[in-house]
Every structure is written in C-alpha cells, then in structure tokens.
C-alpha positions as CSV (number, residue, x, y, z in Angstrom):
1,M,6.1,18.9,3.6
2,K,3.8,17.9,6.5
3,I,3.1,14.2,7.2
4,I,0.1,13.4,9.3
5,I,0.4,10.1,11.2
6,D,-2.5,8.3,12.9
7,A,-0.7,7.6,16.2
8,M,-3.4,5.4,17.8
9,S,-4.2,2.8,15.1
10,G,-2.3,-0.5,14.7
11,D,-1.1,-3.4,16.8
12,N,2.0,-1.5,18.1
13,A,0.4,2.0,18.5
14,P,1.3,4.5,19.7
15,L,4.9,3.5,20.5
16,A,5.8,2.4,16.9
17,Q,4.2,5.5,15.4
18,V,6.2,7.8,17.8
19,R,9.5,6.0,17.2
20,G,8.8,5.9,13.5
21,A,8.2,9.6,13.4
22,V,11.4,10.3,15.3
23,M,13.3,8.1,12.9
24,A,11.7,9.7,9.9
25,A,12.4,13.3,11.2
26,K,16.1,12.4,11.5
27,Q,16.3,10.6,8.2
28,Y,14.0,12.7,5.9
29,G,13.5,16.0,7.6
30,Q,10.0,17.3,6.9
31,E,7.3,18.1,9.6
32,Y,5.2,15.5,11.4
33,I,1.8,15.7,13.1
34,L,1.0,12.8,15.4
35,V,-2.8,12.5,15.9
36,G,-3.8,10.8,19.1
37,Q,-4.3,11.1,22.8
38,E,-2.0,13.9,23.7
39,D,-1.5,12.9,27.3
40,V,-0.1,9.5,26.0
41,V,1.7,10.6,22.8
42,R,3.5,13.7,24.0
43,P,5.4,12.0,26.9
44,L,6.4,9.2,24.4
45,I,7.9,11.8,22.0
46,E,10.0,13.2,24.8
47,K,11.0,9.8,26.0
48,E,12.0,8.6,22.5
49,G,14.2,11.6,21.9
50,G,11.8,13.6,19.8
51,S,12.1,16.9,21.7
52,G,13.4,19.6,19.4
53,L,12.4,17.7,16.3
54,P,9.7,19.0,14.0
55,I,7.0,16.8,15.5
56,R,3.8,18.1,17.1
57,V,0.7,16.5,18.4
58,R,-3.0,17.0,17.5
59,N,-5.2,15.7,20.3
60,A,-7.9,13.1,19.5
61,T,-9.6,11.3,22.3
62,E,-11.0,8.1,20.6
63,V,-9.4,5.1,18.9
64,V,-10.7,3.1,15.9
65,D,-9.9,-0.6,16.4
66,M,-10.0,-3.6,14.2
67,H,-13.4,-4.7,15.5
68,D,-15.2,-1.5,14.7
69,D,-17.7,-1.5,11.8
70,P,-15.7,0.1,8.9
71,S,-18.8,1.6,7.3
72,T,-19.9,3.6,10.4
73,V,-17.0,4.0,12.7
74,L,-15.8,7.3,11.4
75,R,-19.3,8.8,12.0
76,K,-19.6,7.3,15.4
77,K,-16.0,8.1,16.5
78,K,-15.6,11.6,15.1
79,D,-12.9,12.4,17.5
80,S,-10.9,9.3,16.8
81,S,-7.3,9.6,15.7
82,M,-8.2,8.3,12.3
83,A,-11.2,10.5,11.7
84,V,-9.3,13.6,12.9
85,A,-6.3,12.7,10.6
86,F,-8.7,12.4,7.7
87,Q,-10.3,15.8,8.4
88,M,-6.8,17.4,8.6
89,V,-5.6,16.0,5.3
90,A,-8.9,16.8,3.6
91,K,-8.5,20.4,4.7
92,G,-5.0,20.6,3.5
93,E,-3.4,20.8,6.9
94,G,-0.9,18.1,5.8
95,D,0.4,16.8,2.5
96,A,-0.1,13.1,3.3
97,M,-1.7,10.8,5.9
98,I,-0.4,7.5,7.2
99,S,-2.3,4.9,9.2
100,A,-1.8,1.3,10.3
101,G,-5.5,1.0,11.1
102,N,-8.5,-0.9,10.0
103,T,-8.4,-1.2,6.2
104,G,-12.1,-0.9,5.7
105,A,-12.4,2.2,7.8
106,L,-9.4,3.7,5.9
107,L,-11.1,3.0,2.6
108,S,-14.3,4.6,3.9
109,G,-12.5,7.6,5.2
110,S,-10.5,8.0,2.0
111,T,-13.7,7.9,-0.1
112,L,-16.0,9.9,2.1
113,I,-13.7,12.5,3.7
114,A,-10.5,12.7,1.6
115,K,-12.7,12.0,-1.5
116,R,-12.0,10.2,-4.8
117,I,-10.6,12.0,-7.8
118,K,-13.5,13.1,-9.9
119,G,-14.3,10.4,-12.4
120,I,-12.5,7.6,-10.6
121,R,-15.1,5.0,-9.6
122,R,-13.2,3.2,-6.9
123,A,-10.0,3.6,-5.0
124,A,-7.6,0.7,-5.1
125,L,-5.0,-0.7,-2.7
126,P,-1.9,-1.8,-4.7
127,P,0.7,-3.8,-2.7
128,M,4.1,-4.8,-4.3
129,L,5.3,-8.4,-4.5
130,P,8.8,-9.5,-5.2
131,T,9.5,-11.2,-8.5
132,A,12.5,-12.8,-10.3
133,T,13.1,-9.6,-12.1
134,G,12.2,-7.0,-9.4
135,Q,8.6,-6.4,-8.2
136,V,5.0,-6.4,-9.4
137,M,2.1,-4.3,-8.3
138,L,-1.1,-6.2,-7.5
139,I,-4.1,-4.0,-8.1
140,D,-6.6,-4.3,-6.5
141,A,-5.7,-6.4,-3.5
142,G,-8.7,-6.1,-1.3
143,A,-10.4,-2.7,-1.4
144,N,-13.0,-3.8,-3.9
145,A,-14.3,-7.4,-3.8
146,E,-16.7,-6.8,-6.7
147,C,-15.6,-4.9,-9.7
148,T,-16.7,-3.9,-13.2
149,A,-14.5,-3.9,-16.3
150,E,-14.4,-0.1,-16.0
151,Y,-12.9,-0.3,-12.5
152,L,-10.2,-2.7,-13.7
153,L,-9.4,-0.4,-16.7
154,Q,-8.9,2.5,-14.2
155,F,-6.8,0.3,-12.0
156,A,-4.6,-0.4,-15.0
157,Y,-4.0,3.2,-15.7
158,M,-3.4,4.2,-12.1
159,G,-1.0,1.3,-11.6
160,S,0.9,2.3,-14.8
161,Y,1.2,5.9,-13.6
162,Y,2.4,4.7,-10.1
163,M,5.0,2.3,-11.4
164,S,6.3,5.0,-13.8
165,K,6.3,8.1,-11.6
166,V,6.9,6.6,-8.1
167,V,8.9,3.4,-8.7
168,G,10.7,4.6,-11.9
169,V,9.8,1.7,-14.3
170,T,10.0,2.8,-17.9
171,N,6.9,1.9,-19.9
172,P,5.4,-0.4,-17.3
173,R,4.0,-3.7,-18.6
174,I,0.3,-4.2,-17.7
175,G,-1.1,-7.7,-17.3
176,L,-4.6,-9.0,-16.6
177,L,-4.5,-11.7,-14.0
178,N,-6.4,-14.6,-15.4
179,I,-6.7,-18.4,-15.6
180,G,-4.9,-18.7,-18.9
181,S,-2.8,-16.6,-21.3
182,E,-5.2,-16.9,-24.3
183,D,-7.4,-13.9,-25.0
184,T,-10.5,-16.2,-24.9
185,K,-9.9,-17.4,-21.3
186,G,-11.7,-16.2,-18.2
187,D,-15.1,-15.2,-17.0
188,A,-17.3,-12.4,-18.3
189,L,-15.4,-9.7,-16.3
190,R,-12.0,-10.8,-17.5
191,L,-13.2,-11.1,-21.2
192,E,-14.7,-7.6,-21.1
193,T,-11.7,-6.1,-19.3
194,Y,-9.3,-7.7,-21.8
195,K,-11.0,-5.8,-24.7
196,L,-10.8,-2.5,-22.8
197,L,-7.1,-3.0,-21.9
198,K,-6.2,-4.1,-25.4
199,A,-7.9,-1.0,-26.9
200,A,-6.0,1.2,-24.5
201,G,-2.8,-0.6,-25.4
202,D,-3.5,-0.2,-29.1
203,A,-4.0,3.5,-28.6
204,G,-0.6,3.7,-27.0
205,R,-1.9,4.9,-23.6
206,I,-0.7,1.8,-21.6
207,N,1.6,-1.1,-22.3
208,F,-0.8,-4.0,-22.2
209,V,1.0,-7.4,-22.5
210,G,-2.2,-9.6,-22.2
211,N,-3.3,-12.2,-19.7
212,V,-0.9,-13.4,-17.1
213,E,-1.5,-16.5,-14.9
214,G,-0.8,-16.8,-11.2
215,D,2.6,-18.5,-11.6
216,D,3.6,-15.7,-14.1
217,L,3.6,-13.1,-11.4
218,A,6.7,-14.5,-9.6
219,K,8.5,-14.8,-13.0
220,G,8.2,-11.1,-13.6
221,A,5.8,-11.4,-16.6
222,C,4.4,-7.9,-15.9
223,D,5.0,-4.8,-13.7
224,V,1.3,-4.3,-12.9
225,A,-1.1,-7.2,-12.4
226,V,-4.7,-6.0,-12.7
227,T,-7.5,-7.9,-10.9
228,D,-10.6,-7.5,-8.7
229,G,-10.0,-7.1,-5.0
230,F,-11.3,-10.5,-4.1
231,T,-8.9,-12.4,-6.4
232,G,-6.1,-10.0,-5.7
233,N,-6.4,-10.4,-1.9
234,V,-6.4,-14.2,-2.2
235,A,-3.3,-14.0,-4.5
236,L,-1.6,-11.7,-2.0
237,K,-2.3,-13.9,1.1
238,V,-1.3,-17.1,-0.7
239,T,2.0,-15.5,-1.7
240,E,2.6,-14.2,1.8
241,G,1.7,-17.6,3.3
242,V,4.0,-19.6,1.0
243,A,6.8,-17.2,1.7
244,K,6.5,-17.7,5.4
245,F,6.2,-21.4,5.0
246,L,9.4,-21.6,2.9
247,G,11.2,-19.3,5.3
248,N,10.3,-21.6,8.2
249,Q,11.2,-24.8,6.3
250,I,14.6,-23.3,5.4
251,K,15.2,-22.4,9.0
252,K,14.4,-26.0,10.1
253,I,16.8,-27.4,7.5
254,F,19.7,-25.3,8.8
255,M,18.9,-25.9,12.5
256,K,18.7,-29.7,12.1
257,N,22.2,-30.6,13.3
258,V,25.7,-29.2,13.7
259,K,26.7,-29.8,10.1
260,S,23.6,-27.9,8.8
261,K,24.3,-25.1,11.2
262,L,27.9,-24.8,9.8
263,A,26.5,-24.9,6.3
264,Y,24.2,-22.0,7.2
265,L,27.2,-19.8,7.8
266,L,28.2,-20.2,4.2
267,V,24.8,-19.1,2.8
268,K,23.5,-16.8,5.6
269,D,23.9,-13.7,3.4
270,G,21.7,-15.3,0.7
271,V,19.1,-16.3,3.3
272,A,19.1,-12.7,4.6
273,E,18.4,-11.4,1.1
274,F,15.6,-13.9,0.7
275,K,13.9,-12.7,3.9
276,K,14.4,-9.1,3.0
277,M,12.4,-9.6,-0.2
278,F,9.3,-10.3,1.9
279,N,10.0,-7.8,4.6
280,A,6.9,-5.6,4.9
281,A,8.8,-3.1,7.1
282,A,11.1,-2.2,4.2
283,V,8.1,-1.2,2.0
284,G,6.2,0.6,4.8
285,G,2.8,1.1,3.2
286,A,0.7,1.3,0.1
287,P,-1.3,4.3,-1.1
288,F,-5.0,4.3,-1.9
289,L,-4.8,5.0,-5.6
290,G,-7.6,7.2,-7.0
291,I,-8.0,9.4,-3.9
292,S,-7.5,13.1,-4.3
293,K,-5.2,13.2,-1.2
294,A,-2.2,11.1,-0.4
295,V,-3.5,8.4,2.1
296,L,-1.2,5.5,2.8
297,K,-2.1,2.2,4.5
298,A,0.7,0.7,6.7
299,H,0.5,-2.9,7.8
300,G,-1.5,-3.4,11.1
301,S,1.6,-4.9,12.7
302,S,3.9,-2.1,11.6
303,D,6.9,-1.4,13.9
304,E,8.9,1.8,13.9
305,Y,10.9,0.8,10.9
306,A,7.8,0.2,8.9
307,I,6.3,3.6,9.9
308,C,9.6,5.3,8.9
309,S,9.5,3.5,5.6
310,A,5.9,4.5,5.0
311,V,7.0,8.1,5.5
312,G,9.5,7.6,2.8
313,Q,6.8,6.2,0.5
314,A,4.5,9.1,1.3
315,I,7.2,11.7,0.4
316,K,7.9,10.0,-2.9
317,Y,4.2,9.7,-3.6
318,V,3.5,13.4,-3.0
319,E,6.6,14.5,-4.9
320,S,5.8,12.3,-7.9
321,G,2.7,14.3,-8.9
322,I,0.8,11.1,-9.6
323,I,-2.5,12.5,-8.3
324,K,-2.3,15.3,-10.9
325,D,-1.5,12.7,-13.6
326,I,-4.5,10.6,-12.8
327,T,-6.7,13.7,-12.6
328,D,-5.5,15.0,-16.0
329,N,-6.1,11.6,-17.7
330,V,-9.5,10.5,-16.2
331,E,-11.2,11.0,-19.5
332,Y,-9.3,8.1,-21.0
333,M,-10.3,5.8,-18.1
334,T,-14.1,6.3,-18.1
335,L,-16.7,4.5,-20.4
C-alpha cells in the first residue's frame, strides 16, 4: 500500500510529517510518498533516520496555508504540496492521502480532484468523540454548514458503514442530533430527516434509534450522531473546550498544595486515562466520507505521533472496503 502525505501543510510541517512517516514505516511497513519542497524534505528524512526506509519524495514548490481562500487556492497554487498530492491520489499513484492542511481547501480538493462517489451529494467530515460506553461519530462536523434531509440521510448510511467496517461496531446505532427526544421536536430539517431515517430503519438498512439530545452523546446513546455541519461543528468545539477546561481545573486542584500533590500520586493513572480520551494524536485523522478516494484530514497542530496514527487510520480505511460499500448502496441513499 502507498500512502501519500502532504508534507508542507500544518502547524508543525514538514518536521512532524517526516518524523511521522519514519515512525509509520517502522510500525506499519507500507510505502510512503512525502509531497513537498524536496530540498527541505529530503535532508529531514536523512536526519530523522529515514534513509533505507520505503519513503520517497515528490517535489512540490508551493504551500497552501490557513489564510488561503479554500475555494480557489488549489487552482492558484497548482504546484502546492496539497494540490500535487490530490492529483497523485486521483490518478491512483497512491492508495490514500493524508494532510494536516486547510480544511476548506481539503474539502474542495476532495470534491473537485479526488471526486465524490457518484450519487453522493456532499462529502462529510466525521470526528470521533469519547463517551461513557466507548465513542460516537459526529457526522457532519463542519464540512457542510447548510444541509438538506437527503444529505443527512446519506451521512447516516456512511457513518453506519464506517462504524461497522472500520471501527468494528456491530449494528451501529444511528441517532439524529436534536433538541428533544420526541419525534415531533426540531426544525423543518430535523423533522424531514427523522422521517427518512425512520423509513430506512424500518426497512432494516440502518439501526435508527431516534432523536438524541446533546447530553445524550456523552452517555453513549448512539454510535453515530447525524447532524448538519454547522450544528456538528459547534457541538465538537464545545466538547473539546469543556474537556480542556476540566483538564486544567483538575490540574489546578492537584497543584494547590503539598497534600493535593500527594493525592495526585494515588490517582495519576486515572487522570492519564482521562487525558488520553481526548488526545487527538491517538486518533490521528478523520476521512472525508463520500469521496471516491481515501483522503484523511489530520489536525492542523498534528505532531509526529498524530501523523503516524493517521497512517494507521488510512490503512484501516483502505483495507475495510468502505468506499465500495458506499458505492454499491448509493441507490438506497438518494431521493
């Protein structure tokens, strides 16, 4: 398997990408193509112990940064590391592409260059959140601020396939994120979507469990929470913010005095587990579901561990065959 890595995008590029590729080559095997400024990337590979490993470089002279216009940057910067990586994966020169770059530009490239699966209206970005019983997929979490009921129906199907084929959840529970659990709650979008999801559930194609409220997510009420990108992104950022706040408050409590520091020694393993639940580096990245090629978005602040984890995610994603599953079942997802 060949993994294409956009080596120049992200807060810690290209060092994190090079180190991550070296780690991944040692851990997973496979082949790696780092796309970026060759005179910068190649010496880093040698410096970080990558000589002799299955890592090569594809030169790209330009860089897409977070301030570039997502809708036009790939046309204006055709020799950027991101644009070249997209062209490579679209032509089949690699099995998956990983980038920690501009989310909007990645969505544009996924749609315009890698292309959506025929019949899929919009690609979706599905991060995972920890719950009391495991984890929940939030789909969509920012790729599509405005959605139709058909988009959300497709998100539900794609999320179900992902949780089943990639994560290994048997018969994943699909919930519709809403302001109440009753089937009469919500705005027009939620009401229409509820009917579509219920029909799909009644037909036995998905395991629809009804509406779920925001506080139900952390309780593990469903495995896939379906929502529009605007609401999903707000839910994601609130969850991340609360987690950081709680982590900082816990740290303050234990650092207050000598007694609290001693108490910390008794519970430090539990605190470490809590921090691990929200460690983005352990997850690595999330795929753009609905795209005909495996394109994964890593966090902009990804370090080498996150890039290595993203490689692991990419391998599982490709091996799962989920893209074929979605392609073969598009007829059930379209109105």
